[in-house]
N, C-alpha and C positions, 0 to 999 in steps of 0.2 A: 504494500500500500504506500503510495507517495502522496504527500500533501505539500502545497505551497502556501506560504503566508506572506502577504504584501504589507509592508509598513509604509503608510502614506506620508509620514513625517520625514523618514530618511530616504524613501524611494527604493529601499532594498527589499529583496525577496529572499526568504529563508525556505529551504527545502527540508522536509522531514519524511522519513520512511520507516515502516514497521514491517516485520515479518509476522504473518499470522496464518493460521489454518482455517480461519473463518471464511465463509463464502461472502465476498464483498459485493453488495448490490447498491443501487442508487438510494434505496431506502435506509440502509444501515451504514453507509460510508461515513456520513457526518458523525454519527454516534461513535463509531469505531475510532475515528480520528480524534474526537474529543477525549475519549477514554485513554488513547495512547498518549496524548499531550498531557493529560492530568497525571498519568502514571509517571511520565518522565519528570514532570514538575515536582511531584512528591519525592521521588528518588533524589533529584538534584538538590532540592532544599534540605532534605534530611542529611545527605552526605556533606553538604556545605556547612550545615550546623555542626555536625560531628567533627569536621576538620577545622573550622574557623571560629567557633564560639565556645571554647573552653573545654571541649572533650578530648582534644589532642589525638584525634583518630589516627593520624599518620605516625604518631610516636608510640602507639600501643603495639609494639612488637616484642616478642619474647626471646629470651636467651636460653630457654630451657631446651631439652633434647626432644621433647615430644609435642605437647599440646599447650604450652604456655601462651603462645600468641592467641590461640582460639579462646582460651580462658579470659585473657585480657579484653578481647573484643566482646565476648559475651557479657562480662561485667560492665563494660562501657555501654553496651546496648541496654542492659538492665537499668543502669543509672539514667540513661536517656528516656526510657519508658516511664520510670518513676517521675522524672521531671516533667514529661508531657502530661501525665495524669494530674500532677500538682498544678501545672499551668492551667488546666481545664477546670479543676475541681476545688482548689484550695484558695479561698479569699486571702488568707495570710501570705501564701506564696506570691500571689498576684500583687499584693500590696508591697511586699519586699522587693519584687522585681521592678515595680513602678518606681519605688523610692530609689533603688540602685541606678535606674536609668537604662541599663542594658544587662543582658545575661552575663556577659564577661565581668562586669562590675559586681553583679550579684554573686558569682562564683568567687571572685576575689574577696568580697566581704565575708562570705561563708568560711573560706579558708582562714582568713585572718582571725575571726572569732573562734573557730575550732581550735586553732593553734595557740591562742592567747588566753583562753578561759576554760574553766571546767563548766560544761554545759550538760543539761539533762536531756535535751531533745532538739530536734530540728525546729520545732515550734519556738523554742527559746531563741535560736539563732535568727529566725525570721522576725520575731517580735523585736529583738534588739535592732535589726536593720530598719524596721518600720518606725520604731519609736525613738531610736538612738539609745545610747548607753553611756554610763559614767566610766571614764578611763581611770584606772588606778595607777598609782605610782609604782615604778619598778621596785621590787624587793629582791635584793641580791642575797643569795645564800652562800655564806662562807663556810668552809670546813671548820668544824668546832674542835 
């Protein structure tokens, strides 16, 4: 299946093609084209997010002898799934994301709080991002 898309602003034409075992008719060609474009968009946006918005997809490679790479990728995909569910269903996550301004900033704030304080839950992290928090003075522990 081949599809052309004309951009009236730039005057350029893009060509798209798909391989399918569906019988293409005049009645279903548009629906198949829209489905193919939607699938490409979903895949492109997902991998763009995984590569460029804090998941470091290209850096998740393993040094193990067998399946370490696959384990890292599965853990990253699981984290991505949880983030997507929170993005859709958690008002606290949404408020923290809005307050942070971007997902990259949200991840940076999460990491900072996680490494700097004893926390009981992710809700505590998101609440601190939304409402702000009091920074404590550094306490240095010397050998006694």
